[in-house]
C-alpha positions as CSV (number, residue, x, y, z in Angstrom):
1,M,0.0,0.0,0.0
2,D,1.4,3.3,-1.1
3,L,0.4,5.8,1.5
4,H,1.5,8.8,-0.6
5,R,-0.7,7.6,-3.4
6,L,-3.7,7.4,-1.1
7,I,-3.0,10.8,0.2
8,A,-2.7,12.1,-3.3
9,L,-6.0,10.5,-4.2
10,F,-7.7,12.1,-1.2
11,R,-6.2,15.5,-1.9
12,R,-7.5,15.2,-5.5
13,R,-11.0,14.7,-4.2
14,L,-10.7,17.0,-1.2
15,P,-13.4,19.5,-2.5
16,L,-15.8,16.7,-3.1
17,F,-15.1,15.3,0.3
18,L,-15.6,18.6,2.0
19,A,-18.8,19.3,0.1
20,V,-20.4,16.0,0.9
21,A,-19.2,16.1,4.5
22,L,-20.5,19.6,4.9
23,I,-23.9,18.7,3.5
24,V,-24.2,15.7,5.8
25,M,-23.0,17.6,8.8
26,V,-25.4,20.5,8.1
27,G,-28.2,18.0,7.7
28,S,-27.3,16.4,11.1
29,V,-27.2,19.8,12.8
30,I,-30.6,20.8,11.3
31,S,-32.2,17.5,12.2
32,T,-30.8,17.9,15.8
33,V,-32.0,21.4,16.1
34,R,-35.5,20.7,14.7
35,A,-36.0,17.4,16.5
36,T,-38.7,17.3,19.1
37,P,-37.3,16.7,22.6
38,L,-38.2,13.2,23.8
39,Y,-38.1,11.8,27.3
40,T,-37.4,8.2,28.3
41,A,-38.6,6.7,31.5
42,T,-37.4,3.2,32.6
43,S,-39.1,0.7,34.9
44,S,-37.0,-2.2,36.2
45,L,-38.4,-5.8,36.6
46,T,-36.6,-8.9,37.9
47,I,-37.4,-12.6,37.6
48,N,-38.2,-14.1,41.0
49,T,-35.5,-16.6,41.9
50,R,-37.2,-17.4,45.2
51,E,-40.9,-18.3,45.6
52,Q,-43.2,-18.3,48.6
53,N,-44.6,-21.7,49.6
54,V,-47.7,-21.0,51.6
55,V,-49.1,-24.5,50.8
56,S,-47.1,-27.6,49.8
57,A,-49.3,-28.2,46.8
58,E,-47.7,-28.1,43.4
59,A,-48.8,-25.2,41.1
60,V,-50.7,-25.9,37.9
61,L,-48.5,-23.5,36.0
62,S,-45.0,-23.8,37.2
63,G,-42.8,-20.8,37.9
64,L,-40.1,-19.5,35.6
65,S,-36.6,-20.9,36.0
66,A,-33.8,-18.3,36.2
67,E,-32.0,-19.2,33.0
68,N,-30.7,-16.9,30.3
69,S,-33.0,-18.3,27.7
70,V,-36.0,-17.7,30.0
71,V,-35.0,-14.1,30.6
72,D,-34.6,-13.6,26.8
73,T,-38.0,-15.1,26.3
74,E,-39.6,-12.8,28.8
75,I,-38.0,-9.8,27.1
76,E,-39.6,-10.9,23.8
77,I,-43.0,-11.2,25.6
78,L,-42.5,-7.6,26.9
79,K,-42.0,-6.6,23.2
80,S,-45.1,-8.5,22.0
81,R,-48.0,-6.9,20.2
82,Q,-50.5,-8.4,22.6
83,L,-49.0,-6.7,25.6
84,A,-48.7,-3.4,23.7
85,Q,-52.3,-3.7,22.7
86,R,-53.3,-4.2,26.4
87,V,-51.3,-1.1,27.4
88,V,-53.0,0.9,24.6
89,E,-56.4,-0.2,25.8
90,A,-55.6,0.5,29.5
91,L,-54.3,4.0,28.9
92,N,-56.7,4.8,25.9
93,L,-53.7,5.7,23.7
94,E,-55.9,5.6,20.7
95,E,-57.1,9.1,21.7
96,D,-53.6,10.4,22.0
97,P,-52.4,12.4,18.9
98,E,-48.8,11.4,19.7
99,F,-49.6,7.8,18.8
100,N,-52.6,8.3,16.6
101,P,-51.6,10.7,13.8
102,A,-55.1,10.4,12.4
103,L,-56.3,12.6,15.2
104,A,-54.2,15.5,13.9
105,E,-56.2,15.3,10.7
106,P,-59.7,14.2,11.7
107,G,-61.1,14.7,8.3
108,A,-58.6,12.3,6.7
109,I,-60.2,9.0,7.9
110,Q,-63.7,10.2,7.2
111,A,-62.6,11.2,3.7
112,V,-61.1,7.7,3.2
113,V,-64.2,6.0,4.5
114,G,-66.4,8.2,2.4
115,G,-64.3,7.6,-0.7
116,I,-64.5,3.8,-0.2
117,A,-68.2,4.0,0.4
118,T,-68.5,5.9,-2.9
119,L,-67.0,3.0,-4.7
120,F,-70.0,0.9,-3.5
121,G,-72.5,3.5,-4.5
122,A,-73.9,6.6,-2.9
123,A,-76.8,4.5,-1.4
124,A,-74.6,1.8,0.1
125,P,-76.3,-0.1,2.9
126,D,-75.6,0.9,6.5
127,A,-74.1,-2.5,7.2
128,A,-71.5,-2.0,4.4
129,R,-70.6,1.4,5.8
130,A,-70.3,0.1,9.3
131,Q,-68.1,-2.7,8.1
132,L,-65.8,-0.2,6.3
133,S,-65.7,1.9,9.5
134,A,-64.8,-1.1,11.6
135,V,-62.0,-2.1,9.2
136,E,-60.6,1.4,9.3
137,A,-60.8,1.5,13.0
138,Q,-58.9,-1.8,13.3
139,K,-56.2,-0.4,11.0
140,E,-56.0,2.7,13.0
141,K,-55.7,0.7,16.2
142,E,-52.9,-1.4,14.6
143,K,-51.0,1.8,13.7
144,V,-51.3,3.0,17.3
145,V,-49.9,-0.3,18.5
146,D,-47.0,0.0,16.0
147,N,-46.2,3.5,17.1
148,V,-46.2,2.4,20.8
149,L,-43.8,-0.5,20.0
150,K,-41.5,1.9,18.2
151,R,-41.2,3.9,21.4
152,L,-40.6,0.8,23.6
153,S,-37.1,-0.4,24.5
154,V,-36.6,-3.6,26.6
155,R,-33.0,-4.5,27.6
156,R,-31.4,-6.9,30.0
157,A,-29.1,-5.4,32.6
158,G,-25.9,-7.3,31.9
159,L,-26.1,-11.0,32.8
160,T,-28.5,-10.4,35.7
161,Y,-32.2,-11.3,35.9
162,V,-33.2,-7.6,35.8
163,M,-35.1,-6.3,32.7
164,N,-35.3,-2.6,32.0
165,V,-38.5,-1.5,30.3
166,G,-38.0,2.0,28.8
167,F,-40.6,4.1,27.0
168,T,-40.0,7.3,25.1
169,S,-42.5,10.2,24.7
170,D,-42.5,13.9,24.2
171,N,-44.2,14.2,27.6
172,P,-42.0,13.0,30.6
173,A,-45.0,12.2,32.8
174,K,-46.6,10.2,30.0
175,A,-43.4,8.3,29.4
176,A,-43.2,7.3,33.1
177,R,-46.9,6.3,33.2
178,I,-46.7,4.1,30.1
179,A,-43.4,2.5,31.3
180,N,-45.1,1.7,34.7
181,T,-48.2,0.4,32.9
182,Y,-46.1,-1.9,30.8
183,A,-44.5,-3.4,33.9
184,E,-47.9,-3.7,35.7
185,R,-49.6,-5.2,32.7
186,Y,-46.8,-7.7,32.3
187,L,-47.1,-8.9,35.9
188,L,-50.9,-8.9,35.5
189,E,-50.6,-11.0,32.4
190,Q,-48.5,-13.5,34.3
191,L,-51.1,-13.7,37.1
192,E,-53.9,-14.1,34.6
193,A,-52.0,-16.8,32.8
194,K,-51.7,-18.7,36.1
195,F,-55.3,-18.0,37.1
196,D,-56.6,-19.1,33.7
197,A,-54.4,-22.3,33.9
198,T,-55.8,-23.0,37.4
199,R,-59.4,-22.4,36.4
200,Q,-59.0,-24.6,33.3
201,A,-57.3,-27.3,35.4
202,N,-60.2,-27.2,37.9
203,S,-62.8,-27.3,35.2
204,W,-61.1,-30.2,33.6
205,L,-60.6,-32.0,36.9
206,N,-64.2,-31.4,37.8
207,V,-65.4,-33.0,34.6
208,R,-62.9,-35.8,35.0
209,L,-64.0,-36.4,38.6
210,T,-67.6,-36.8,37.5
211,E,-66.6,-39.3,34.9
212,L,-64.4,-41.2,37.4
213,R,-67.1,-41.2,40.1
214,T,-69.4,-42.9,37.7
215,E,-66.7,-45.4,36.7
216,V,-66.0,-46.1,40.4
217,Q,-69.6,-46.8,41.1
218,Q,-69.9,-49.0,38.1
219,A,-66.8,-50.9,39.0
220,E,-67.8,-51.5,42.6
221,A,-71.3,-52.5,41.6
222,A,-69.8,-55.0,39.2
223,V,-67.8,-56.5,42.1
224,E,-70.8,-56.8,44.4
225,Q,-73.0,-58.3,41.6
226,Y,-70.3,-60.8,40.9
227,R,-69.9,-61.7,44.6
228,T,-73.7,-62.2,44.9
229,A,-74.0,-64.2,41.7
230,N,-71.1,-66.5,42.7
231,N,-71.9,-66.7,46.5
232,L,-68.7,-64.9,47.3
233,L,-70.2,-63.0,50.2
234,S,-67.8,-62.3,53.0
235,A,-67.8,-61.1,56.5
236,S,-65.0,-60.1,58.8
237,G,-62.6,-60.3,55.9
238,A,-63.4,-63.9,54.9
239,T,-66.0,-65.4,52.7
240,L,-68.9,-67.3,54.2
241,T,-67.7,-70.5,52.7
242,E,-64.3,-70.1,54.3
243,Q,-66.0,-69.3,57.7
244,E,-68.2,-72.4,57.3
245,I,-65.2,-74.6,56.5
246,S,-63.4,-73.2,59.5
247,T,-66.4,-74.0,61.7
248,Y,-66.8,-77.5,60.2
249,N,-63.1,-78.1,60.9
250,Q,-63.5,-77.2,64.5
251,Q,-66.7,-79.2,64.9
252,L,-65.2,-82.2,63.1
253,A,-62.3,-82.2,65.5
254,T,-64.7,-82.0,68.4
255,V,-66.9,-84.8,67.3
256,R,-63.9,-86.9,66.4
257,A,-62.6,-86.4,69.9
258,T,-66.0,-87.2,71.3
259,Q,-66.2,-90.4,69.2
260,A,-62.7,-91.4,70.2
261,E,-63.6,-90.9,73.9
262,A,-66.8,-92.9,73.5
263,E,-65.1,-95.7,71.7
264,A,-62.4,-95.7,74.4
265,R,-65.0,-96.0,77.2
266,L,-66.8,-98.7,75.3
267,R,-63.6,-100.6,74.7
268,T,-62.6,-100.3,78.3
269,A,-65.9,-101.5,79.5
270,R,-65.9,-104.5,77.2
271,A,-62.4,-105.3,78.1
272,Q,-63.3,-105.3,81.8
273,L,-66.3,-107.5,81.2
274,A,-64.2,-109.8,79.1
275,A,-61.8,-110.1,81.9
276,G,-64.6,-111.5,84.2
277,S,-65.7,-108.4,85.8
278,N,-69.4,-108.2,86.8
279,G,-69.4,-104.7,85.5
280,E,-69.4,-103.0,88.8
281,D,-65.9,-101.6,88.2
282,V,-66.8,-100.2,84.8
283,G,-66.1,-96.5,84.8
284,E,-69.6,-95.5,83.6
285,A,-71.1,-97.7,86.3
286,L,-69.0,-96.2,89.0
287,G,-70.2,-92.8,88.0
288,S,-73.9,-93.8,87.8
289,Q,-76.1,-92.6,90.6
290,V,-78.5,-95.4,90.0
291,V,-75.8,-98.0,90.5
292,Q,-74.5,-96.0,93.5
293,Q,-78.0,-96.0,95.1
294,L,-78.5,-99.7,94.3
295,R,-75.1,-100.4,95.9
296,S,-76.1,-98.4,98.9
297,R,-79.4,-100.4,99.2
298,R,-77.4,-103.7,98.7
299,A,-75.0,-102.7,101.4
300,E,-78.0,-102.1,103.8
301,V,-79.6,-105.3,102.6
302,S,-76.4,-107.2,102.9
303,G,-75.9,-105.9,106.4
304,R,-79.4,-107.0,107.4
305,V,-78.8,-110.5,105.8
306,A,-75.7,-110.8,107.8
307,D,-77.5,-109.7,110.9
308,L,-80.4,-112.1,110.2
309,S,-77.9,-114.9,109.4
310,S,-76.4,-114.5,112.8
311,R,-79.7,-114.3,114.5
312,Y,-81.8,-116.7,112.4
313,G,-81.1,-119.6,110.4
314,P,-80.8,-119.7,106.6
315,R,-84.4,-120.9,106.3
316,H,-85.9,-118.2,108.3
317,P,-88.5,-116.3,106.3
318,D,-86.9,-113.0,107.1
319,M,-83.7,-114.4,106.1
320,L,-85.1,-115.7,102.8
321,R,-86.9,-112.4,102.2
322,A,-83.7,-110.5,102.8
323,E,-81.7,-112.8,100.5
324,R,-84.4,-112.4,97.8
325,E,-84.2,-108.6,98.2
326,L,-80.4,-108.8,98.0
327,A,-80.6,-110.9,94.8
328,D,-83.1,-108.5,93.3
329,I,-80.8,-105.6,94.0
330,D,-77.9,-107.5,92.4
331,A,-80.1,-108.2,89.4
332,Q,-81.0,-104.5,89.2
333,I,-77.3,-103.5,89.4
334,Q,-76.5,-105.9,86.5
335,A,-79.4,-104.6,84.5
336,E,-78.2,-101.1,85.0
337,I,-74.7,-102.1,84.0
338,R,-76.0,-103.6,80.9
339,R,-78.0,-100.5,80.2
340,I,-74.8,-98.4,80.7
341,I,-72.9,-100.6,78.2
342,S,-75.7,-100.4,75.8
343,N,-75.7,-96.6,76.2
344,L,-72.0,-96.5,75.5
345,E,-72.5,-98.4,72.3
346,A,-75.3,-96.0,71.3
347,Q,-73.1,-93.1,72.1
348,V,-70.3,-94.6,70.0
349,Q,-72.8,-95.1,67.1
350,V,-74.1,-91.6,67.4
351,A,-70.6,-90.2,67.6
352,R,-69.6,-92.1,64.5
353,E,-72.7,-91.0,62.5
354,R,-72.1,-87.4,63.7
355,T,-68.4,-87.6,62.6
356,G,-69.4,-88.9,59.2
357,S,-72.0,-86.2,58.7
358,M,-69.6,-83.5,59.8
359,A,-66.9,-84.9,57.4
360,G,-69.5,-84.9,54.6
361,S,-70.5,-81.3,55.3
362,L,-66.8,-80.3,55.3
363,G,-66.2,-82.0,52.0
364,S,-69.2,-80.3,50.5
365,A,-68.0,-76.9,51.8
366,R,-64.5,-77.6,50.4
367,G,-66.0,-78.2,47.0
368,T,-67.9,-75.0,47.3
369,L,-64.7,-73.2,48.3
370,A,-62.9,-74.6,45.3
371,A,-65.6,-73.3,43.0
372,N,-65.5,-70.0,44.8
373,N,-61.7,-69.8,44.4
374,A,-62.1,-70.4,40.7
375,A,-64.7,-67.6,40.5
376,G,-62.4,-65.5,42.7
377,V,-60.0,-65.0,39.8
378,R,-62.5,-62.9,38.0
379,L,-63.5,-61.3,41.3
380,N,-59.9,-60.3,41.9
381,E,-59.7,-58.8,38.4
382,L,-62.9,-56.9,39.0
383,S,-61.6,-55.8,42.4
384,R,-58.3,-54.6,41.0
385,N,-60.1,-52.7,38.3
386,A,-62.4,-51.1,40.9
387,E,-59.3,-50.3,43.1
388,S,-57.4,-48.7,40.2
389,V,-60.4,-46.6,39.3
390,R,-60.9,-45.7,43.0
391,T,-57.2,-44.8,43.3
392,L,-57.3,-42.7,40.2
393,Y,-60.4,-41.0,41.4
394,Q,-58.8,-40.3,44.8
395,S,-55.7,-38.8,43.2
396,F,-57.8,-36.5,40.9
397,L,-59.9,-35.6,43.9
398,N,-56.8,-34.7,45.9
399,R,-55.4,-32.7,43.0
400,F,-58.7,-30.9,42.6
401,Q,-58.7,-30.0,46.2
402,E,-55.1,-28.7,46.0
403,T,-55.7,-26.6,42.9
404,S,-58.9,-25.2,44.5
405,S,-57.0,-24.3,47.6
406,T,-54.1,-22.6,45.7
407,E,-56.3,-20.6,43.3
408,G,-56.2,-17.5,45.4
409,L,-52.5,-17.8,46.3
410,Q,-51.0,-17.4,42.8
411,E,-48.2,-14.8,42.4
412,S,-46.3,-13.6,39.4
413,D,-42.9,-14.9,38.4
414,A,-41.5,-11.4,38.3
415,R,-41.7,-8.3,40.5
416,I,-41.0,-4.6,40.0
417,V,-37.6,-3.6,41.3
418,S,-38.1,0.1,40.8
419,P,-41.0,1.9,39.1
420,A,-40.3,4.5,36.4
421,A,-39.7,8.0,37.6
422,I,-40.6,11.1,35.6
423,P,-37.4,12.0,33.6
424,L,-36.1,15.5,34.2
425,R,-33.9,15.7,31.1
426,P,-34.7,14.7,27.5
427,S,-33.1,11.6,26.2
428,S,-33.4,12.8,22.6
429,P,-32.0,14.6,20.8
430,N,-28.6,13.9,22.5
431,V,-26.8,16.9,21.0
432,P,-23.2,15.8,21.8
433,L,-24.0,12.3,20.5
434,N,-25.8,13.5,17.4
435,L,-23.0,15.9,16.5
436,T,-20.4,13.2,17.1
437,M,-22.4,10.7,15.0
438,G,-23.1,13.4,12.4
439,L,-19.4,14.2,12.2
440,A,-18.6,10.5,11.9
441,L,-21.4,10.1,9.3
442,A,-20.1,13.1,7.4
443,M,-16.6,11.8,7.3
444,A,-17.9,8.4,6.2
445,A,-20.1,9.9,3.5
446,G,-17.2,12.1,2.3
447,L,-14.9,9.1,2.1
448,A,-17.6,7.1,0.4
449,A,-18.0,9.9,-2.1
450,V,-14.3,10.0,-2.7
451,V,-14.1,6.3,-3.1
452,L,-17.1,6.3,-5.5
453,A,-15.6,9.2,-7.5
454,V,-12.2,7.4,-7.7
455,M,-14.0,4.2,-8.9
456,L,-16.0,6.2,-11.4
457,D,-12.9,8.2,-12.6
458,T,-12.0,6.6,-15.9
459,G,-9.5,9.2,-16.9
460,V,-5.7,9.0,-17.0
461,I,-3.8,11.2,-14.6
462,T,-0.2,10.3,-14.2
463,A,2.6,8.7,-16.2
464,E,2.3,5.7,-13.9
465,D,-1.3,5.3,-14.9
466,V,-0.3,5.3,-18.6
467,E,2.3,2.6,-18.2
468,H,0.3,0.5,-15.8
469,K,-3.0,0.6,-17.6
470,F,-1.9,0.5,-21.3
471,G,1.7,-0.9,-21.1
472,L,3.0,2.0,-23.2
473,P,5.7,4.6,-22.4
474,H,4.6,8.0,-21.2
475,L,6.0,10.4,-23.8
476,G,5.2,13.5,-21.8
477,S,2.6,15.9,-20.5
478,V,1.6,19.1,-22.2
479,P,0.3,21.5,-19.5
480,L,-2.8,23.6,-19.6
481,L,-1.4,27.0,-20.5
482,A,-3.5,28.8,-17.9
483,S,-2.0,26.7,-15.1
484,V,1.7,27.6,-15.9
485,A,1.7,30.9,-17.8
486,A,2.0,34.3,-16.1
487,P,-1.2,36.3,-15.8
488,E,-0.2,38.6,-18.7
489,D,0.3,35.6,-21.0
490,R,-2.8,33.6,-20.3
491,D,-4.6,35.1,-23.2
492,E,-2.0,33.8,-25.6
493,T,-2.7,30.6,-27.6
494,P,-0.4,27.7,-26.9
495,A,1.1,27.9,-30.4
496,D,1.9,31.6,-30.0
497,Y,3.2,31.1,-26.5
498,V,5.9,28.6,-27.5
499,V,7.3,31.3,-29.8
500,K,6.9,34.1,-27.4
501,R,8.3,32.2,-24.4
502,P,10.8,29.7,-25.7
503,L,12.2,29.1,-22.3
504,A,9.0,28.7,-20.4
505,S,7.9,25.5,-18.7
506,F,5.1,25.0,-21.3
507,T,7.6,25.1,-24.1
508,E,10.0,22.9,-22.3
509,S,7.2,20.3,-21.9
510,V,6.7,20.3,-25.7
511,R,10.5,19.8,-26.1
512,A,10.5,17.0,-23.6
513,M,7.7,15.2,-25.6
514,R,9.7,15.7,-28.8
515,A,12.7,14.2,-27.2
516,S,10.7,11.2,-25.9
517,I,9.3,10.7,-29.4
518,L,12.7,10.8,-31.1
519,F,14.2,8.3,-28.7
520,S,11.1,6.0,-28.6
521,R,12.6,3.6,-31.1
522,I,16.3,3.0,-30.5
523,G,18.1,2.3,-33.7
524,H,15.5,3.9,-35.9
525,D,15.6,7.3,-37.5
526,I,12.2,8.8,-36.7
527,R,11.3,11.4,-39.3
528,V,7.6,10.9,-39.8
529,I,5.4,11.3,-36.7
530,T,1.6,10.8,-36.6
531,L,-0.3,12.6,-33.8
532,T,-3.8,11.2,-33.1
533,S,-6.2,10.6,-30.3
534,A,-9.3,8.5,-29.4
535,L,-11.9,11.3,-29.4
536,P,-12.2,14.9,-30.6
537,G,-11.2,17.8,-28.4
538,E,-8.1,16.1,-27.0
539,G,-5.7,19.0,-27.9
540,K,-4.2,17.0,-30.7
541,T,-3.9,19.8,-33.4
542,T,-2.6,22.3,-30.8
543,S,0.0,19.9,-29.6
544,A,1.0,19.1,-33.2
545,L,1.4,22.8,-34.1
546,C,3.4,23.5,-30.8
547,L,5.6,20.5,-31.6
548,A,6.3,21.7,-35.1
549,R,7.2,25.2,-34.0
550,V,9.5,24.0,-31.2
551,A,11.3,21.7,-33.6
552,A,11.6,24.5,-36.2
553,Q,13.0,26.8,-33.5
554,S,15.7,24.2,-32.8
555,G,16.9,24.4,-36.4
556,L,15.1,21.4,-38.0
557,R,13.3,21.5,-41.2
558,V,9.8,20.7,-40.2
559,V,6.6,20.3,-42.0
560,L,3.1,19.9,-40.4
561,V,0.6,18.0,-42.6
562,D,-3.1,18.5,-41.8
563,C,-4.6,15.0,-42.4
564,D,-8.0,15.7,-40.8
565,L,-10.2,16.2,-43.9
566,R,-13.3,17.0,-41.9
567,R,-12.1,19.6,-39.3
568,R,-9.0,21.4,-40.8
569,N,-8.0,22.6,-37.4
570,V,-4.6,23.7,-38.5
571,N,-6.1,26.3,-40.7
572,R,-8.3,27.5,-37.9
573,L,-5.4,27.9,-35.5
574,L,-3.1,29.7,-38.0
575,G,-5.8,31.7,-39.7
576,F,-5.0,30.2,-43.1
577,E,-7.5,29.9,-45.9
578,P,-5.5,28.3,-48.8
579,V,-6.9,27.6,-52.2
580,A,-4.9,24.4,-52.5
581,G,-3.7,21.9,-50.1
582,L,-3.0,18.2,-49.4
583,V,-5.9,16.8,-51.4
584,E,-4.9,18.9,-54.5
585,V,-1.3,17.7,-54.2
586,L,-2.5,14.0,-54.0
587,N,-4.7,14.6,-56.9
588,R,-1.7,16.1,-58.7
589,A,-3.8,19.3,-59.4
590,V,-1.0,21.4,-57.9
591,P,2.6,20.8,-57.1
592,L,3.7,20.4,-53.5
593,E,5.6,23.7,-53.5
594,R,2.5,25.7,-54.4
595,A,0.3,24.0,-51.7
596,M,2.9,24.4,-48.9
597,M,2.8,27.4,-46.7
598,L,5.4,28.9,-44.3
599,D,4.8,29.6,-40.6
600,E,6.6,32.8,-40.3
601,P,6.9,33.0,-36.5
602,S,8.8,29.7,-36.3
603,G,10.0,28.9,-39.9
604,A,8.1,25.6,-40.0
605,H,6.3,24.6,-43.2
606,I,2.6,23.8,-43.3
607,L,0.8,21.6,-45.7
608,P,-2.8,22.6,-45.1
609,L,-6.2,21.5,-46.4
610,A,-8.1,23.7,-48.8
611,K,-11.7,24.5,-48.3
612,N,-14.1,21.8,-49.4
613,S,-11.2,19.3,-49.4
614,F,-13.3,16.4,-48.0
615,T,-13.6,13.6,-50.5
616,P,-15.0,10.1,-50.1
617,R,-12.1,8.7,-52.1
618,D,-9.3,6.9,-50.3
619,V,-6.6,9.5,-50.7
620,F,-4.3,8.3,-47.9
621,G,-4.1,4.7,-49.2
622,S,-3.2,5.8,-52.7
623,A,0.2,5.6,-54.4
624,A,0.2,9.4,-54.5
625,M,0.3,9.4,-50.7
626,D,3.2,7.1,-50.6
627,E,5.1,9.3,-53.1
628,L,4.2,12.4,-51.1
629,M,5.6,10.8,-47.9
630,A,8.8,9.7,-49.7
631,Q,9.3,13.3,-50.9
632,L,8.7,14.8,-47.5
633,R,11.2,12.4,-45.9
634,R,13.8,13.6,-48.4
635,D,13.1,17.3,-48.0
636,F,12.4,17.6,-44.3
637,D,14.0,16.5,-41.0
638,L,10.7,16.0,-39.3
639,V,7.3,15.4,-40.7
640,I,4.3,15.8,-38.4
641,L,1.0,14.3,-39.5
642,D,-2.1,15.8,-37.7
643,T,-4.8,13.2,-38.1
644,A,-8.5,12.7,-37.1
645,P,-9.5,10.8,-33.9
646,V,-9.1,7.0,-34.3
647,L,-12.5,6.1,-33.1
648,A,-14.2,8.7,-35.3
649,V,-12.5,8.3,-38.7
650,S,-10.9,5.3,-40.4
651,D,-8.5,7.4,-42.4
652,T,-6.2,7.7,-39.4
653,R,-5.4,3.9,-39.5
654,L,-3.9,4.3,-43.0
655,V,-2.0,7.4,-42.1
656,A,-0.6,5.9,-38.9
657,A,0.7,2.9,-40.7
658,K,2.9,5.1,-42.9
659,A,4.6,6.9,-40.0
660,D,7.7,5.9,-38.1
661,A,6.0,6.5,-34.8
662,V,2.5,7.2,-33.7
663,V,2.0,9.6,-30.7
664,F,-1.3,8.9,-29.0
665,L,-2.6,11.9,-27.1
666,A,-5.1,11.8,-24.3
667,R,-6.7,14.6,-22.4
668,W,-5.7,14.7,-18.8
669,R,-8.5,13.2,-16.5
670,K,-11.1,13.4,-19.3
671,T,-10.5,10.8,-21.9
672,P,-12.0,7.5,-20.7
673,E,-9.7,4.5,-20.3
674,K,-12.0,2.3,-22.4
675,A,-11.8,4.8,-25.3
676,I,-8.0,4.9,-25.1
677,A,-7.8,1.1,-25.0
678,A,-10.2,0.7,-28.0
679,A,-8.2,3.2,-30.1
680,L,-4.9,1.6,-29.3
681,K,-6.2,-1.7,-30.3
682,I,-7.3,-0.3,-33.6
683,L,-3.9,1.2,-34.2
684,E,-2.2,-2.1,-33.3
685,Q,-4.4,-4.0,-35.8
686,S,-3.5,-1.5,-38.5
687,G,0.2,-2.2,-38.1
688,A,1.1,1.2,-36.7
689,H,3.9,1.6,-34.2
690,V,2.6,3.5,-31.2
691,A,5.6,5.1,-29.6
692,G,3.6,6.0,-26.4
693,V,0.9,8.1,-24.9
694,G,1.1,11.8,-24.1
695,L,-1.2,13.7,-21.8
696,T,-2.6,17.1,-22.9
697,Q,-4.2,20.0,-21.0
698,V,-2.6,19.0,-17.7
699,D,-3.5,21.4,-14.9
700,M,-0.1,21.6,-13.3
701,K,-1.4,23.3,-10.2
702,A,-3.8,20.4,-9.5
703,Q,-1.2,17.9,-10.6
704,A,1.3,19.4,-8.1
705,R,-1.3,18.9,-5.3
706,Y,-2.3,15.3,-6.0
707,G,-0.5,13.9,-9.0
708,Y,1.7,11.7,-6.9
709,G,3.8,9.4,-9.2
710,D,4.1,12.1,-12.0
711,A,6.8,14.7,-12.7
712,G,4.1,17.4,-12.4
713,Y,3.8,16.4,-8.7
714,Y,7.0,18.3,-8.1
715,Y,6.1,21.3,-10.3
716,A,6.1,23.6,-7.3
717,D,9.7,22.7,-6.7
718,Y,11.0,23.3,-10.2
719,K,8.7,26.0,-11.6
720,K,11.1,28.7,-10.3
721,Y,13.7,27.3,-12.5
722,Y,11.8,28.5,-15.6
723,S,10.9,31.8,-14.1
724,A,14.6,32.5,-13.6
């Protein structure tokens, strides 16, 4: 990067930069001065990181988590149209001209409505007009919401959970009121969201509880019906069959014990009788009161028999009567013993039958229990279904009671840290900031204009541009006479000035170009030079005439041939009006000597063009032209051919091909690069040797300011040399 070149480019466009920067800066100052003062009030909110827990029930709508994404989401909610619309409705901002521009022009909306109604006919129905009015009112309301949102600013305070809600208005009290309303409506919206969620949950739970209650009743009824249908009735936690079996088991054990006891007594008694006992020692007999009474009587009778036996003989009537009574008592005892044995046998038989009956009942109950157990599989399924429905119903009932109890305890997830205070100073316009930004914008706009101008600048400025863009040598730069001549000489023409001031810088620049031309082809004697350009008005004829006069002043025999059949600029510059010229010589109407004229101030010869010399014939490609060029080479040291522009006339190609060197002239900063490149390409195709490119009409004062890379950049340093 060449810093000097950048500085030169900037200096070159300094007026443009200053003009654009000044316009932008003046615009910034005017906009700042004319701007309406605006006041910004800010209310601060924070996300609650701690929550009150009055009851242990879980909330229907959970609180916000203190995360970055949550805070960003809440900021977007604060910016939402819905919240803005609620603020507009709360403060009736539709009636405020600051937010509803339609109020400033009350007839505008009516005119629009009337115009639309006219499209539907003058006698449009009232419903159609009402519908149009409603549409316009809705549009007006949307515009008010848009204007409110434009004045709103919501920002997060660093990485904290604090959100700053700012609002800007031309009224400081209004700005504070709207900012506080925004914060309040935001908190109210959070509460309403929780209330709505709780109410919706309660409503849904209530409906669901009704359904579940019916399902519980149906499930329990199905269980009881199945129990009844399958005899699965129960009491004290067990079915009746189970209780019956339990009772049967106990009774069976009892009767079996009784049977065993009876059988044991019977066996004992029989065993005693079998052993020769008279039965008196049988256990049942021992416990019989009848036997005991009989034994008591026998003892009495036996005592009396003994007494009678001692007193009377065996044949005594009393003795016999006592013995018969004793025998009768023994017979009664034996009969009672036999009855006891028979009773034992009956008891054993009864016990056996009772045991058998009890065992049968137990077996029947067990069969019933097996059937009940098989039916209990389905009963268990119905019971589980009823229990699951009952559990679900109970959980929903508990949740319904919890949500009902917490409905009045909802609190917002944020709180107001500090309400907006009425601002005392306007926030806009910020004069220092606006002026600073205006200055920065002015500088940027000026630089942008400079860059754009440089990008759009297609002209050639310096010798380095010539060599870099076209790959040809820079033959020299002919200054603009007004930029180098003294004030008293600025009215002179360049051709006269080189004669009048042969040692001036302008004349020296022409000599430098002539030297560059002569040394452009080392090893070749350059005697014929063609001067041309891409477009008209490049200073080509003036440069050719100045070059001819300077060469003639140096002692060379010089001839300037005017080859521009259409313009004849040489005649105009010198004031000639010949009767014969180049065309007449080529047509052999007059000899060369008669057509040639002498430039008395310099001694150069001129071969002009006579009036009405234009001809459609190809005079430059003829043999006569070749003969003329050969004669001029013999008679003169330097032949200068002034031709027409390359892009305008095709004759120049023919003339350029006959010259030893072609000097291509371009006007400083004016001739487009594309035109130069196109003309050089044409000359290359014609076989001409382009010695280089020369710049004309160079403003040396401007070049000295920003022509870095060119000799003219140092003009201020060496111009005194020419003055001396």
